[in-house]
N, C-alpha and C positions, 0 to 999 in steps of 0.2 A: 411461812413468816418471819422477818429476820426482827432481830431486838433491837438495832443499830438506831430504830425512828424514835425510840423512847430515852434517848442519851441526853444529856444535860450538857452544860458547857458553862465555863465563868468566865468568858470573852461577853463585853456588851458594846453595841455599834452605836454610836451617836451619830454618823452619817451612813450614806450607802455602802453597803459591807464591798470590798476590792471583787474582781472579777475572778479571784481563785473560789472563792467563797460562793459557789453558786447556789444552794437551795439558800446560805443568808439572804443572796441578794434573790433570788424570785421571791422568798417572802416578804422583803423591805416594798420591792414593789408592790404588792398587794397589798401589804398595810399600806401604804403610803396614800394610797387611793379614798381614803374615810379621813385623810385629814395628818398634821403632822405626826412627827416622832421625836422625841425625849431620847428616849433608848430600846434596842432592842438586844432580846437576849432567846438563847434557848432553854429551854427549860419542859424537862420530863417526854419530849417530842413536841412540845410545843415551842413558835416562836412568839414571844409575847413581847407586847412593846409599851410603852407608857408614853400617856399623850400631856401634853402643856397641859391639860385641867385635873392631871392625875389620875384619869383613866386608865384601866389596864384592854388592850385588847390582842386577841391573838390569832396563831393559823396554823392549822395539820404541819408536820413536818415529813411531809409525803413525798417530794418532789423528787428522791433519788429514785424511789420506788414506782413512782411514774416514769422516771427516764429509762429505768429498764425495763417496762412493759411494753416504750415505746420502740426499743432497739429492736 
């Protein structure tokens, strides 16, 4: 198990992340299905997003591990 999935970032996304940010883009695509996103960031291995009504939602950052398994 790698501890890279538990990392955090100070970068906030207020629109869909660029193509070179593959995990962020995958998280955005999953989270946007439940409604609009105000901002999204990586915190302790979870992609956290804030909704317009102030609610928070998250998805685990396991996308890179899954890509490694599939390869």
